[in-house]
TITORGU-111731 format. One record per atom (N, C-alpha, C, CB): atom name; residue in three letters; x, y negated, z negated. Coordinates in Angstrom, 1 decimal. Glycine has a CB too. Layout:
BEGIN
R;CA;Ala;X;Y;Z
...
END
This chain:
BEGIN
R;N;Unk;-36.1;-10.6;-120.4
R;CA;Unk;-36.3;-11.7;-121.2
R;C;Unk;-37.8;-11.7;-121.6
R;CB;Unk;-35.9;-13.0;-120.5
R;N;Unk;-38.0;-12.0;-122.9
R;CA;Unk;-39.3;-12.0;-123.5
R;C;Unk;-39.6;-13.3;-124.1
R;CB;Unk;-39.5;-10.9;-124.5
R;N;Unk;-40.9;-13.7;-124.2
R;CA;Unk;-41.3;-14.9;-124.8
R;C;Unk;-42.7;-14.8;-125.4
R;CB;Unk;-41.2;-16.1;-123.9
R;N;Unk;-43.0;-15.6;-126.4
R;CA;Unk;-44.3;-15.6;-127.0
R;C;Unk;-44.6;-16.9;-127.6
R;CB;Unk;-44.4;-14.4;-128.0
R;N;Unk;-45.9;-17.3;-127.6
R;CA;Unk;-46.3;-18.5;-128.2
R;C;Unk;-47.8;-18.8;-127.9
R;CB;Unk;-45.5;-19.7;-127.8
R;N;Unk;-48.3;-19.8;-128.7
R;CA;Unk;-49.7;-20.1;-128.4
R;C;Unk;-49.9;-20.9;-127.1
R;CB;Unk;-50.2;-21.1;-129.6
R;N;Unk;-51.0;-20.6;-126.4
R;CA;Unk;-51.2;-21.2;-125.1
R;C;Unk;-51.5;-22.7;-125.3
R;CB;Unk;-52.4;-20.5;-124.4
R;N;Unk;-51.0;-23.5;-124.4
R;CA;Unk;-51.4;-24.9;-124.1
R;C;Unk;-51.9;-24.9;-122.7
R;CB;Unk;-50.2;-25.9;-124.4
R;N;Unk;-53.2;-25.1;-122.6
R;CA;Unk;-53.8;-25.0;-121.2
R;C;Unk;-53.8;-26.4;-120.5
R;CB;Unk;-55.2;-24.5;-121.4
R;N;Unk;-53.3;-26.3;-119.3
R;CA;Unk;-53.4;-27.5;-118.4
R;C;Unk;-54.0;-27.0;-117.1
R;CB;Unk;-52.0;-28.1;-118.2
R;N;Unk;-54.4;-27.9;-116.2
R;CA;Unk;-55.1;-27.6;-115.0
R;C;Unk;-54.2;-27.2;-113.9
R;CB;Unk;-55.9;-28.7;-114.6
R;N;Unk;-54.7;-27.4;-112.7
R;CA;Unk;-53.9;-27.0;-111.4
R;C;Unk;-53.3;-28.3;-110.9
R;CB;Unk;-54.9;-26.3;-110.4
R;N;Unk;-52.4;-28.2;-110.0
R;CA;Unk;-51.7;-29.3;-109.3
R;C;Unk;-51.1;-30.3;-110.3
R;CB;Unk;-52.7;-30.0;-108.4
R;N;Unk;-50.5;-29.7;-111.3
R;CA;Unk;-49.8;-30.6;-112.3
R;C;Unk;-48.5;-31.0;-111.6
R;CB;Unk;-49.6;-29.9;-113.7
R;N;Unk;-48.4;-32.3;-111.3
R;CA;Unk;-47.1;-32.7;-110.6
R;C;Unk;-46.1;-33.2;-111.6
R;CB;Unk;-47.4;-33.8;-109.6
R;N;Unk;-44.9;-33.3;-111.1
R;CA;Unk;-43.7;-33.7;-112.0
R;C;Unk;-43.9;-35.1;-112.6
R;CB;Unk;-42.5;-33.7;-111.2
R;N;Unk;-44.7;-36.0;-112.0
R;CA;Unk;-45.0;-37.2;-112.6
R;C;Unk;-45.9;-37.1;-113.8
R;CB;Unk;-45.6;-38.2;-111.6
R;N;Unk;-46.8;-36.1;-113.8
R;CA;Unk;-47.6;-35.8;-115.0
R;C;Unk;-46.8;-35.1;-116.1
R;CB;Unk;-48.8;-34.9;-114.6
R;N;Unk;-45.8;-34.3;-115.7
R;CA;Unk;-45.0;-33.7;-116.7
R;C;Unk;-44.1;-34.7;-117.5
R;CB;Unk;-44.1;-32.6;-116.1
R;N;Unk;-43.4;-35.6;-116.7
R;CA;Unk;-42.7;-36.7;-117.3
R;C;Unk;-42.8;-37.8;-116.4
R;CB;Unk;-41.2;-36.2;-117.6
R;N;Unk;-43.4;-38.9;-116.9
R;CA;Unk;-43.6;-40.1;-116.0
R;C;Unk;-42.2;-40.8;-115.7
R;CB;Unk;-44.5;-41.1;-116.8
R;N;Unk;-42.1;-41.3;-114.5
R;CA;Unk;-40.9;-41.9;-114.1
R;C;Unk;-40.4;-43.0;-115.0
R;CB;Unk;-41.1;-42.5;-112.7
R;N;Unk;-41.3;-43.7;-115.7
R;CA;Unk;-40.9;-44.8;-116.5
R;C;Unk;-40.0;-44.4;-117.7
R;CB;Unk;-42.1;-45.5;-117.1
R;N;Unk;-39.9;-43.1;-118.0
R;CA;Unk;-39.0;-42.6;-119.1
R;C;Unk;-37.7;-42.1;-118.6
R;CB;Unk;-39.8;-41.6;-119.8
R;N;Unk;-37.5;-42.1;-117.3
R;CA;Unk;-36.3;-41.5;-116.7
R;C;Unk;-35.1;-42.4;-116.6
R;CB;Unk;-36.6;-40.9;-115.4
R;N;Unk;-35.2;-43.6;-117.1
R;CA;Unk;-34.1;-44.6;-117.0
R;C;Unk;-33.1;-44.5;-118.2
R;CB;Unk;-34.6;-46.0;-116.9
R;N;Unk;-33.5;-43.6;-119.2
R;CA;Unk;-32.7;-43.5;-120.4
R;C;Unk;-31.8;-42.3;-120.3
R;CB;Unk;-33.6;-43.4;-121.6
R;N;Unk;-30.7;-42.4;-121.0
R;CA;Unk;-29.8;-41.2;-121.1
R;C;Unk;-30.1;-40.4;-122.4
R;CB;Unk;-28.3;-41.7;-121.2
R;N;Unk;-31.1;-40.9;-123.2
R;CA;Unk;-31.5;-40.1;-124.4
R;C;Unk;-32.6;-39.2;-123.9
R;CB;Unk;-32.0;-41.1;-125.5
R;N;Unk;-32.2;-37.9;-123.6
R;CA;Unk;-33.2;-37.0;-123.1
R;C;Unk;-34.3;-36.6;-124.1
R;CB;Unk;-32.5;-35.7;-122.6
R;N;Unk;-34.1;-36.8;-125.4
R;CA;Unk;-35.1;-36.4;-126.3
R;C;Unk;-36.4;-37.3;-126.1
R;CB;Unk;-34.6;-36.6;-127.8
R;N;Unk;-36.2;-38.4;-125.5
R;CA;Unk;-37.4;-39.3;-125.2
R;C;Unk;-38.3;-38.5;-124.2
R;CB;Unk;-36.9;-40.6;-124.6
R;N;Unk;-37.7;-37.8;-123.3
R;CA;Unk;-38.5;-37.0;-122.3
R;C;Unk;-39.4;-36.0;-123.0
R;CB;Unk;-37.6;-36.3;-121.3
R;N;Unk;-38.9;-35.3;-124.0
R;CA;Unk;-39.7;-34.4;-124.8
R;C;Unk;-40.8;-35.1;-125.5
R;CB;Unk;-38.8;-33.6;-125.8
R;N;Unk;-40.5;-36.2;-126.1
R;CA;Unk;-41.6;-37.0;-126.8
R;C;Unk;-42.7;-37.5;-125.9
R;CB;Unk;-40.9;-38.1;-127.5
R;N;Unk;-42.5;-37.6;-124.6
R;CA;Unk;-43.5;-38.2;-123.7
R;C;Unk;-44.0;-37.2;-122.7
R;CB;Unk;-42.9;-39.4;-123.1
R;N;Unk;-43.7;-35.9;-122.8
R;CA;Unk;-44.1;-34.9;-121.9
R;C;Unk;-45.7;-34.9;-121.8
R;CB;Unk;-43.6;-33.5;-122.2
R;N;Unk;-46.2;-34.9;-120.6
R;CA;Unk;-47.6;-34.9;-120.3
R;C;Unk;-48.4;-36.1;-120.8
R;CB;Unk;-48.2;-33.6;-120.9
R;N;Unk;-47.7;-37.2;-121.2
R;CA;Unk;-48.3;-38.3;-121.8
R;C;Unk;-49.5;-38.9;-120.9
R;CB;Unk;-47.3;-39.4;-122.0
R;N;Unk;-49.3;-38.9;-119.6
R;CA;Unk;-50.4;-39.5;-118.8
R;C;Unk;-51.5;-38.5;-118.6
R;CB;Unk;-49.8;-39.9;-117.5
R;N;Unk;-51.3;-37.3;-118.9
R;CA;Unk;-52.4;-36.3;-118.8
R;C;Unk;-53.2;-36.2;-120.1
R;CB;Unk;-51.8;-34.9;-118.4
R;N;Unk;-52.4;-36.1;-121.2
R;CA;Unk;-53.0;-36.1;-122.5
R;C;Unk;-52.0;-36.5;-123.5
R;CB;Unk;-53.6;-34.6;-122.8
R;N;Unk;-52.1;-37.7;-124.1
R;CA;Unk;-51.1;-38.2;-125.0
R;C;Unk;-50.8;-37.3;-126.2
R;CB;Unk;-51.5;-39.5;-125.5
R;N;Unk;-51.7;-36.3;-126.5
R;CA;Unk;-51.5;-35.4;-127.7
R;C;Unk;-50.7;-34.2;-127.3
R;CB;Unk;-52.8;-35.1;-128.3
R;N;Unk;-50.5;-33.9;-126.1
R;CA;Unk;-49.9;-32.6;-125.7
R;C;Unk;-48.4;-32.5;-126.1
R;CB;Unk;-49.9;-32.5;-124.2
R;N;Unk;-47.6;-33.5;-126.1
R;CA;Unk;-46.2;-33.4;-126.4
R;C;Unk;-46.0;-32.8;-127.8
R;CB;Unk;-45.5;-34.8;-126.3
R;N;Unk;-46.9;-33.2;-128.7
R;CA;Unk;-46.9;-32.7;-130.1
R;C;Unk;-47.2;-31.3;-130.3
R;CB;Unk;-47.7;-33.6;-131.0
R;N;Unk;-47.8;-30.7;-129.3
R;CA;Unk;-48.2;-29.3;-129.3
R;C;Unk;-47.3;-28.3;-128.5
R;CB;Unk;-49.6;-29.1;-128.8
R;N;Unk;-46.2;-28.8;-128.0
R;CA;Unk;-45.4;-28.0;-127.1
R;C;Unk;-44.4;-27.1;-127.7
R;CB;Unk;-44.8;-28.9;-126.1
R;N;Unk;-43.9;-27.5;-128.9
R;CA;Unk;-42.9;-26.7;-129.6
R;C;Unk;-43.3;-25.3;-129.8
R;CB;Unk;-42.5;-27.4;-130.9
R;N;Unk;-42.6;-24.3;-129.2
R;CA;Unk;-43.0;-22.9;-129.4
R;C;Unk;-44.1;-22.4;-128.6
R;CB;Unk;-43.2;-22.6;-130.8
R;N;Unk;-44.7;-23.3;-127.7
R;CA;Unk;-45.9;-22.9;-126.9
R;C;Unk;-45.5;-22.4;-125.6
R;CB;Unk;-46.7;-24.1;-126.8
R;N;Unk;-46.5;-21.7;-125.0
R;CA;Unk;-46.5;-21.2;-123.6
R;C;Unk;-47.5;-22.0;-122.9
R;CB;Unk;-46.7;-19.7;-123.5
R;N;Unk;-47.1;-22.8;-121.8
R;CA;Unk;-48.0;-23.5;-121.0
R;C;Unk;-48.7;-22.6;-120.1
R;CB;Unk;-47.3;-24.7;-120.3
R;N;Unk;-50.0;-22.6;-120.0
R;CA;Unk;-50.7;-21.8;-119.0
R;C;Unk;-51.4;-22.8;-118.1
R;CB;Unk;-51.8;-20.8;-119.8
R;N;Unk;-51.1;-22.7;-116.8
R;CA;Unk;-51.6;-23.7;-115.9
R;C;Unk;-52.3;-23.0;-114.7
R;CB;Unk;-50.4;-24.5;-115.3
R;N;Unk;-52.9;-23.9;-113.9
R;CA;Unk;-53.5;-23.5;-112.6
R;C;Unk;-52.4;-23.4;-111.5
R;CB;Unk;-54.7;-24.3;-112.3
R;N;Unk;-52.9;-23.3;-110.3
R;CA;Unk;-52.1;-23.2;-109.1
R;C;Unk;-51.2;-24.5;-108.9
R;CB;Unk;-52.9;-23.0;-107.9
R;N;Unk;-50.1;-24.3;-108.3
R;CA;Unk;-49.2;-25.4;-107.8
R;C;Unk;-48.6;-26.2;-108.9
R;CB;Unk;-50.0;-26.3;-106.9
R;N;Unk;-48.2;-25.5;-110.0
R;CA;Unk;-47.6;-26.3;-111.1
R;C;Unk;-46.2;-26.8;-110.7
R;CB;Unk;-47.4;-25.3;-112.4
R;N;Unk;-45.9;-28.0;-111.0
R;CA;Unk;-44.6;-28.6;-110.7
R;C;Unk;-44.5;-29.2;-109.3
R;CB;Unk;-43.6;-27.6;-110.9
R;N;Unk;-45.7;-29.5;-108.7
R;CA;Unk;-45.6;-30.1;-107.3
R;C;Unk;-45.2;-31.5;-107.5
R;CB;Unk;-47.0;-30.0;-106.7
R;N;Unk;-45.0;-32.2;-106.3
R;CA;Unk;-44.6;-33.6;-106.3
R;C;Unk;-43.1;-33.7;-106.1
R;CB;Unk;-44.9;-34.2;-107.7
R;N;Unk;-42.5;-34.6;-106.8
R;CA;Unk;-41.1;-34.9;-106.5
R;C;Unk;-40.2;-33.7;-107.0
R;CB;Unk;-40.6;-36.1;-107.3
R;N;Unk;-39.0;-33.7;-106.6
R;CA;Unk;-38.1;-32.6;-106.9
R;C;Unk;-37.3;-32.9;-108.2
R;CB;Unk;-37.1;-32.3;-105.8
R;N;Unk;-37.7;-33.8;-109.0
R;CA;Unk;-36.9;-34.2;-110.1
R;C;Unk;-36.7;-33.1;-111.1
R;CB;Unk;-37.6;-35.4;-110.9
R;N;Unk;-35.5;-32.8;-111.4
R;CA;Unk;-35.1;-31.8;-112.4
R;C;Unk;-35.5;-32.2;-113.8
R;CB;Unk;-33.6;-31.5;-112.3
R;N;Unk;-35.8;-33.4;-114.0
R;CA;Unk;-36.1;-33.9;-115.4
R;C;Unk;-37.4;-33.2;-115.9
R;CB;Unk;-36.2;-35.4;-115.4
R;N;Unk;-38.3;-32.8;-115.0
R;CA;Unk;-39.6;-32.3;-115.4
R;C;Unk;-39.4;-31.0;-116.2
R;CB;Unk;-40.5;-32.0;-114.2
R;N;Unk;-38.7;-30.0;-115.6
R;CA;Unk;-38.5;-28.7;-116.4
R;C;Unk;-37.6;-29.0;-117.7
R;CB;Unk;-37.9;-27.6;-115.6
R;N;Unk;-36.7;-29.9;-117.5
R;CA;Unk;-35.8;-30.3;-118.7
R;C;Unk;-36.6;-30.8;-119.8
R;CB;Unk;-34.7;-31.3;-118.2
R;N;Unk;-37.6;-31.7;-119.5
R;CA;Unk;-38.5;-32.3;-120.5
R;C;Unk;-39.2;-31.2;-121.2
R;CB;Unk;-39.4;-33.3;-119.9
R;N;Unk;-39.7;-30.2;-120.5
R;CA;Unk;-40.5;-29.1;-121.1
R;C;Unk;-39.6;-28.2;-122.0
R;CB;Unk;-41.1;-28.2;-120.0
R;N;Unk;-38.4;-28.0;-121.5
R;CA;Unk;-37.5;-27.2;-122.3
R;C;Unk;-37.1;-27.9;-123.6
R;CB;Unk;-36.2;-26.8;-121.5
R;N;Unk;-36.8;-29.2;-123.5
R;CA;Unk;-36.4;-30.0;-124.6
R;C;Unk;-37.6;-30.1;-125.6
R;CB;Unk;-35.9;-31.4;-124.2
R;N;Unk;-38.8;-30.1;-125.1
R;CA;Unk;-40.0;-30.1;-126.0
R;C;Unk;-40.2;-28.8;-126.7
R;CB;Unk;-41.2;-30.5;-125.2
R;N;Unk;-39.5;-27.8;-126.4
R;CA;Unk;-39.6;-26.5;-127.1
R;C;Unk;-40.5;-25.5;-126.4
R;CB;Unk;-40.0;-26.7;-128.4
R;N;Unk;-40.9;-25.8;-125.2
R;CA;Unk;-41.8;-24.8;-124.4
R;C;Unk;-41.0;-23.5;-124.3
R;CB;Unk;-42.2;-25.4;-123.0
R;N;Unk;-41.7;-22.4;-124.6
R;CA;Unk;-41.2;-21.1;-124.5
R;C;Unk;-41.2;-20.6;-123.0
R;CB;Unk;-42.0;-20.1;-125.3
R;N;Unk;-42.2;-21.0;-122.3
R;CA;Unk;-42.3;-20.6;-120.9
R;C;Unk;-43.5;-21.2;-120.3
R;CB;Unk;-42.3;-19.1;-120.7
R;N;Unk;-43.7;-21.0;-119.0
R;CA;Unk;-44.9;-21.5;-118.2
R;C;Unk;-45.4;-20.4;-117.4
R;CB;Unk;-44.5;-22.7;-117.3
R;N;Unk;-46.7;-20.2;-117.5
R;CA;Unk;-47.5;-19.1;-116.8
R;C;Unk;-48.4;-19.9;-115.8
R;CB;Unk;-48.2;-18.1;-117.7
R;N;Unk;-48.3;-19.6;-114.5
R;CA;Unk;-49.2;-20.2;-113.5
R;C;Unk;-49.3;-19.3;-112.3
R;CB;Unk;-48.7;-21.6;-113.1
R;N;Unk;-50.4;-19.3;-111.6
R;CA;Unk;-50.5;-18.5;-110.4
R;C;Unk;-49.4;-18.8;-109.3
R;CB;Unk;-51.9;-18.6;-109.8
R;N;Unk;-49.0;-20.1;-109.2
R;CA;Unk;-48.0;-20.5;-108.3
R;C;Unk;-47.3;-21.7;-108.8
R;CB;Unk;-48.6;-20.7;-106.9
R;N;Unk;-46.1;-21.9;-108.3
R;CA;Unk;-45.2;-23.0;-108.7
R;C;Unk;-44.7;-23.7;-107.4
R;CB;Unk;-44.1;-22.6;-109.6
R;N;Unk;-44.5;-25.0;-107.5
R;CA;Unk;-43.8;-25.6;-106.4
R;C;Unk;-42.4;-25.0;-106.4
R;CB;Unk;-43.7;-27.2;-106.5
R;N;Unk;-41.9;-24.6;-105.2
R;CA;Unk;-40.6;-23.8;-105.1
R;C;Unk;-39.5;-24.6;-105.7
R;CB;Unk;-40.3;-23.5;-103.7
R;N;Unk;-39.3;-25.9;-105.5
R;CA;Unk;-38.2;-26.6;-106.1
R;C;Unk;-38.3;-26.6;-107.6
R;CB;Unk;-38.1;-28.0;-105.5
R;N;Unk;-39.5;-26.8;-108.1
R;CA;Unk;-39.7;-26.8;-109.6
R;C;Unk;-39.3;-25.4;-110.1
R;CB;Unk;-41.2;-27.1;-110.0
R;N;Unk;-39.7;-24.3;-109.4
R;CA;Unk;-39.4;-23.0;-109.9
R;C;Unk;-37.9;-22.8;-110.0
R;CB;Unk;-40.0;-21.9;-108.9
R;N;Unk;-37.2;-23.2;-109.0
R;CA;Unk;-35.7;-23.0;-109.0
R;C;Unk;-35.1;-23.9;-110.1
R;CB;Unk;-35.1;-23.4;-107.6
R;N;Unk;-35.6;-25.2;-110.2
R;CA;Unk;-35.0;-26.1;-111.2
R;C;Unk;-35.2;-25.5;-112.6
R;CB;Unk;-35.6;-27.5;-111.1
R;N;Unk;-36.4;-24.9;-112.8
R;CA;Unk;-36.7;-24.4;-114.1
R;C;Unk;-35.8;-23.2;-114.5
R;CB;Unk;-38.2;-23.9;-114.2
R;N;Unk;-35.6;-22.3;-113.5
R;CA;Unk;-34.7;-21.2;-113.8
R;C;Unk;-33.3;-21.7;-114.0
R;CB;Unk;-34.7;-20.2;-112.5
R;N;Unk;-32.9;-22.7;-113.2
R;CA;Unk;-31.5;-23.2;-113.3
R;C;Unk;-31.2;-23.9;-114.7
R;CB;Unk;-31.3;-24.2;-112.2
R;N;Unk;-32.3;-24.4;-115.4
R;CA;Unk;-32.0;-25.0;-116.7
R;C;Unk;-32.5;-24.0;-117.8
R;CB;Unk;-32.8;-26.3;-116.8
R;N;Unk;-32.9;-22.8;-117.5
R;CA;Unk;-33.2;-21.8;-118.5
R;C;Unk;-34.6;-21.8;-119.0
R;CB;Unk;-32.3;-21.9;-119.6
R;N;Unk;-35.5;-22.3;-118.2
R;CA;Unk;-37.0;-22.3;-118.6
R;C;Unk;-37.7;-21.2;-117.9
R;CB;Unk;-37.7;-23.7;-118.3
R;N;Unk;-38.1;-20.1;-118.7
R;CA;Unk;-38.8;-19.0;-118.1
R;C;Unk;-40.2;-19.4;-117.4
R;CB;Unk;-39.0;-17.9;-119.1
R;N;Unk;-40.4;-18.8;-116.2
R;CA;Unk;-41.7;-19.0;-115.5
R;C;Unk;-42.2;-17.6;-115.2
R;CB;Unk;-41.5;-19.8;-114.3
R;N;Unk;-43.6;-17.5;-115.3
R;CA;Unk;-44.3;-16.3;-114.9
R;C;Unk;-45.3;-16.6;-113.9
R;CB;Unk;-44.9;-15.6;-116.2
R;N;Unk;-45.3;-16.0;-112.7
R;CA;Unk;-46.3;-16.2;-111.7
R;C;Unk;-47.5;-15.2;-112.0
R;CB;Unk;-45.8;-16.0;-110.3
R;N;Unk;-48.6;-15.7;-112.6
R;CA;Unk;-49.7;-14.9;-113.0
R;C;Unk;-50.9;-15.8;-113.1
R;CB;Unk;-49.5;-14.1;-114.3
R;N;Unk;-52.1;-15.3;-112.7
R;CA;Unk;-53.3;-16.1;-112.8
R;C;Unk;-54.0;-15.7;-114.1
R;CB;Unk;-54.3;-15.8;-111.6
R;N;Unk;-53.5;-16.3;-115.2
R;CA;Unk;-54.0;-15.9;-116.6
R;C;Unk;-55.1;-16.8;-117.0
R;CB;Unk;-52.8;-16.0;-117.6
R;N;Unk;-56.2;-16.3;-117.4
R;CA;Unk;-57.3;-17.0;-118.0
R;C;Unk;-56.9;-17.6;-119.3
R;CB;Unk;-58.6;-16.1;-118.2
R;N;Unk;-57.0;-18.9;-119.4
R;CA;Unk;-56.4;-19.6;-120.6
R;C;Unk;-57.4;-20.0;-121.7
R;CB;Unk;-55.7;-20.9;-120.1
R;N;Unk;-57.1;-19.7;-122.9
R;CA;Unk;-57.8;-20.1;-124.1
R;C;Unk;-56.8;-20.8;-124.9
R;CB;Unk;-58.5;-18.9;-124.8
R;N;Unk;-57.0;-22.1;-125.1
R;CA;Unk;-56.1;-23.0;-125.8
R;C;Unk;-55.8;-22.4;-127.2
R;CB;Unk;-56.6;-24.4;-126.0
R;N;Unk;-54.5;-22.2;-127.6
R;CA;Unk;-54.1;-21.7;-128.9
R;C;Unk;-54.0;-20.2;-128.9
R;CB;Unk;-55.1;-22.1;-129.9
R;N;Unk;-54.6;-19.4;-128.0
R;CA;Unk;-54.5;-18.0;-128.0
R;C;Unk;-53.0;-17.6;-127.7
R;CB;Unk;-55.4;-17.4;-126.9
R;N;Unk;-52.6;-16.5;-128.4
R;CA;Unk;-51.2;-16.1;-128.3
R;C;Unk;-51.0;-15.5;-126.9
R;CB;Unk;-50.8;-15.0;-129.4
R;N;Unk;-49.9;-15.9;-126.3
R;CA;Unk;-49.5;-15.4;-124.9
R;C;Unk;-48.1;-14.8;-125.1
R;CB;Unk;-49.5;-16.6;-123.8
R;N;Unk;-47.9;-13.7;-124.5
R;CA;Unk;-46.6;-13.1;-124.5
R;C;Unk;-46.2;-12.6;-123.1
R;CB;Unk;-46.5;-11.9;-125.5
R;N;Unk;-44.9;-12.6;-122.8
R;CA;Unk;-44.5;-12.2;-121.5
R;C;Unk;-43.2;-11.4;-121.6
R;CB;Unk;-44.4;-13.3;-120.5
R;N;Unk;-43.0;-10.5;-120.7
R;CA;Unk;-41.7;-9.8;-120.6
R;C;Unk;-41.3;-9.9;-119.1
R;CB;Unk;-41.9;-8.3;-121.1
R;N;Unk;-40.3;-10.6;-118.8
R;CA;Unk;-39.9;-10.8;-117.4
R;C;Unk;-39.2;-9.6;-116.8
R;CB;Unk;-39.0;-12.0;-117.3
R;N;Unk;-38.6;-8.8;-117.7
R;CA;Unk;-38.0;-7.5;-117.1
R;C;Unk;-39.0;-6.5;-116.7
R;CB;Unk;-37.0;-6.9;-118.2
R;N;Unk;-40.0;-6.4;-117.5
R;CA;Unk;-41.1;-5.4;-117.3
R;C;Unk;-42.1;-6.0;-116.3
R;CB;Unk;-41.8;-5.0;-118.5
R;N;Unk;-42.2;-7.3;-116.2
R;CA;Unk;-43.2;-7.9;-115.3
R;C;Unk;-44.6;-7.8;-115.9
R;CB;Unk;-43.2;-7.2;-114.0
R;N;Unk;-44.8;-8.2;-117.2
R;CA;Unk;-46.1;-8.2;-117.8
R;C;Unk;-46.3;-9.4;-118.6
R;CB;Unk;-46.2;-6.9;-118.7
R;N;Unk;-47.6;-9.9;-118.6
R;CA;Unk;-48.0;-11.0;-119.4
R;C;Unk;-49.3;-10.7;-120.1
R;CB;Unk;-48.1;-12.4;-118.6
R;N;Unk;-49.4;-11.0;-121.4
R;CA;Unk;-50.7;-10.7;-122.1
R;C;Unk;-51.2;-11.9;-122.8
R;CB;Unk;-50.4;-9.5;-123.1
R;N;Unk;-52.5;-12.0;-122.9
R;CA;Unk;-53.1;-13.0;-123.7
R;C;Unk;-54.5;-12.5;-124.2
R;CB;Unk;-53.3;-14.4;-122.9
R;N;Unk;-54.7;-12.3;-125.4
R;CA;Unk;-55.9;-11.7;-125.9
R;C;Unk;-56.1;-10.4;-125.4
R;CB;Unk;-57.1;-12.6;-125.6
R;N;Unk;-57.2;-10.2;-124.7
R;CA;Unk;-57.6;-8.9;-124.1
R;C;Unk;-57.0;-8.7;-122.7
R;CB;Unk;-59.1;-8.7;-124.0
R;N;Unk;-56.4;-9.7;-122.2
R;CA;Unk;-55.8;-9.7;-120.8
R;C;Unk;-54.4;-9.1;-120.8
R;CB;Unk;-55.8;-11.1;-120.2
R;N;Unk;-54.2;-8.3;-119.9
R;CA;Unk;-52.8;-7.8;-119.6
R;C;Unk;-52.7;-7.8;-118.0
R;CB;Unk;-52.5;-6.4;-120.1
R;N;Unk;-51.7;-8.6;-117.6
R;CA;Unk;-51.5;-8.7;-116.1
R;C;Unk;-50.1;-8.2;-115.8
R;CB;Unk;-51.7;-10.1;-115.6
R;N;Unk;-50.0;-7.4;-114.8
R;CA;Unk;-48.7;-6.9;-114.3
R;C;Unk;-48.3;-7.8;-113.1
R;CB;Unk;-48.7;-5.4;-113.8
R;N;Unk;-47.1;-8.3;-113.2
R;CA;Unk;-46.6;-9.3;-112.2
R;C;Unk;-45.2;-8.7;-111.6
R;CB;Unk;-46.4;-10.7;-112.7
R;N;Unk;-44.8;-9.3;-110.5
R;CA;Unk;-43.5;-8.9;-110.0
R;C;Unk;-42.4;-9.4;-111.0
R;CB;Unk;-43.3;-9.5;-108.6
R;N;Unk;-41.6;-8.6;-111.5
R;CA;Unk;-40.5;-9.0;-112.4
R;C;Unk;-39.5;-10.0;-111.7
R;CB;Unk;-39.8;-7.8;-113.0
R;N;Unk;-38.9;-10.8;-112.4
R;CA;Unk;-37.9;-11.7;-111.8
R;C;Unk;-36.7;-10.8;-111.5
R;CB;Unk;-37.5;-12.8;-112.8
R;N;Unk;-35.9;-11.2;-110.5
R;CA;Unk;-34.8;-10.5;-110.1
R;C;Unk;-33.8;-10.4;-111.3
R;CB;Unk;-34.1;-11.1;-108.9
R;N;Unk;-32.9;-9.3;-111.3
R;CA;Unk;-31.9;-9.2;-112.4
R;C;Unk;-31.0;-10.5;-112.4
R;CB;Unk;-31.1;-8.0;-112.1
R;N;Unk;-30.7;-11.1;-111.3
R;CA;Unk;-29.9;-12.3;-111.2
R;C;Unk;-30.6;-13.4;-111.9
R;CB;Unk;-29.5;-12.6;-109.8
R;N;Unk;-31.8;-13.7;-111.6
R;CA;Unk;-32.6;-14.7;-112.3
R;C;Unk;-32.7;-14.5;-113.8
R;CB;Unk;-34.0;-14.9;-111.6
R;N;Unk;-32.9;-13.2;-114.2
R;CA;Unk;-33.0;-12.9;-115.6
R;C;Unk;-31.7;-13.2;-116.3
R;CB;Unk;-33.4;-11.4;-115.8
R;N;Unk;-30.6;-12.9;-115.6
R;CA;Unk;-29.3;-13.2;-116.2
R;C;Unk;-29.0;-14.7;-116.4
R;CB;Unk;-28.1;-12.6;-115.3
R;N;Unk;-29.5;-15.5;-115.4
R;CA;Unk;-29.4;-16.9;-115.6
R;C;Unk;-30.2;-17.4;-116.8
R;CB;Unk;-29.9;-17.6;-114.3
R;N;Unk;-31.4;-16.9;-116.9
R;CA;Unk;-32.3;-17.3;-118.0
R;C;Unk;-31.7;-16.8;-119.4
R;CB;Unk;-33.7;-16.7;-117.9
R;N;Unk;-31.2;-15.6;-119.4
R;CA;Unk;-30.6;-15.1;-120.6
R;C;Unk;-29.4;-15.9;-121.1
R;CB;Unk;-30.2;-13.6;-120.4
R;N;Unk;-28.6;-16.4;-120.1
R;CA;Unk;-27.5;-17.3;-120.4
R;C;Unk;-27.9;-18.7;-120.9
R;CB;Unk;-26.6;-17.4;-119.2
R;N;Unk;-29.1;-19.0;-120.6
R;CA;Unk;-29.6;-20.4;-121.0
R;C;Unk;-29.6;-21.4;-119.8
R;CB;Unk;-28.7;-20.9;-122.1
R;N;Unk;-29.4;-20.9;-118.6
R;CA;Unk;-29.4;-21.7;-117.5
R;C;Unk;-28.2;-21.4;-116.6
R;CB;Unk;-29.4;-23.2;-117.8
R;N;Unk;-28.2;-22.0;-115.4
R;CA;Unk;-27.1;-21.8;-114.4
R;C;Unk;-25.7;-22.2;-114.8
R;CB;Unk;-27.5;-22.4;-113.1
R;N;Unk;-25.6;-23.4;-115.5
R;CA;Unk;-24.3;-23.9;-115.9
R;C;Unk;-23.7;-22.9;-116.9
R;CB;Unk;-24.4;-25.3;-116.5
R;N;Unk;-24.5;-22.5;-117.9
R;CA;Unk;-24.1;-21.6;-118.9
R;C;Unk;-23.7;-20.2;-118.3
R;CB;Unk;-25.1;-21.4;-120.0
R;N;Unk;-24.5;-19.8;-117.4
R;CA;Unk;-24.3;-18.5;-116.7
R;C;Unk;-22.9;-18.5;-116.1
R;CB;Unk;-25.4;-18.3;-115.6
R;N;Unk;-22.6;-19.6;-115.3
R;CA;Unk;-21.3;-19.6;-114.6
R;C;Unk;-20.1;-19.8;-115.6
R;CB;Unk;-21.2;-20.8;-113.6
R;N;Unk;-20.3;-20.6;-116.7
R;CA;Unk;-19.3;-20.7;-117.7
R;C;Unk;-19.0;-19.4;-118.4
R;CB;Unk;-19.7;-21.8;-118.8
R;N;Unk;-20.0;-18.6;-118.6
R;CA;Unk;-19.8;-17.3;-119.2
R;C;Unk;-19.2;-16.2;-118.3
R;CB;Unk;-21.1;-16.7;-119.6
R;N;Unk;-19.0;-16.5;-117.0
R;CA;Unk;-18.4;-15.6;-116.1
R;C;Unk;-16.9;-15.8;-115.9
R;CB;Unk;-19.1;-15.7;-114.7
R;N;Unk;-16.4;-16.8;-116.6
R;CA;Unk;-14.9;-17.1;-116.4
R;C;Unk;-14.1;-16.1;-117.1
R;CB;Unk;-14.6;-18.5;-117.0
END
């Protein structure tokens, strides 16, 4: 699986409450989540997420185990997230809903084109090329299907 888009840089220890604040989770209209992603971090970020690759610091997705955080990012049009480390439950939730993640310590320049190839285990941004451990074939199949539910529906 491959992805590409302009970098949207965020810091380290971005928790799920910063990704989507709890006050927006009472609705069944999930598009609201996309409109308010990162609102408490930077109210302008949601408008920049369509087609973007989020480049973050360590421990992205820490905090609660709410699945709504990666869902909000996917609904906002995020192509993928690159960070040196992810909270494990966030990592699994993201793969399960079809949001690609790359574990890499990428130096971020806002707006710089970032590309990744999860099969080859490579991520590039400007002059940087980092080799990372590729995702397992099973995780890649889940992502290619669009998430775990779609993966299992396709196996019938």
